[in-house]
N, C-alpha and C positions, 0 to 999 in steps of 0.2 A: 133092199138097202145096198148102199155103195160103200160097204165097210172097207174093202180093199183100197179103193180110190182115196177114201178119207185117211186111212193109215199111211199110204204112200205120201200124200200131201203133207201130213203131219211130220213124218220122218225126214222128208227131203224138201226143204224149203226151195221153191223154184227160183228164188233170187240168187242165192249162193249158200254154200256151207264150207266151213273150214274145220278140219280135224288136225290136231297137233299131237304127235306121239313123241317118244324119246328122240329118235333120229330122223323122223319124217314129218312132213307137213303135206296134207292132201287138201286141195282147193278145187271146188266144183263151181262152174259158171264164171270163170274169169274171162275177161274180154281180150286182153293183149299182154304179151310178154314184152315189157319195156326195156329191161336191162338184165343181163346175166353175167355173173362172174362167180368165182369160187368163194367170194366173201359176201356178196350181196346180190339178191334177186328182187326185182321190182315188177309187180303185176298190176295191171289196171283192171279194176272191177267196174261195175256199172256207175257207181257214184263216188268211188274213192280208190286210193292206191294202197297196196300192201307192200311194205318193205320188209324183206326177210334178211336178217344179218346173221353171220356165223362164219364157220370155216369149213372147207372141203364140201361146199354146196354143189350139188349137181342134180339134174333132172333125170328121174328114173322112168317116168311115164308122162307122155304128153299127148293129149287128144285135143280136138278143137275147143272143148269147153272144160277140160279137166286136166289137172297137173299134179304130179307127185314129186316132191323134192326131198332129197336125202342129204344129210350132213349134220354137222354139229351146229344146231340152231341155237343162237344166243339170244336174239331179240326179234320180235315180230311187231311192226308198227303199222298203224293205219293213218293215212293222211287224206284229209278232205280238202280238195282244191277246187 
């Protein structure tokens, strides 16, 4: 049986995942960083964009498909264009 593979596929959706904490947002499988400022960060995903609004926003970890943003997160919006 492939229990390990099934569990990994269940826990980590290969399309993307987003975790929001008190002062952090962790996004896996983003495509592109479109805009970056201390008040707004825009990320392109496969089929939509994520707009992160707040204050004192900055990137604490950035890998080719994973990003961790810290700051006072006020609003997270999804736009389908």
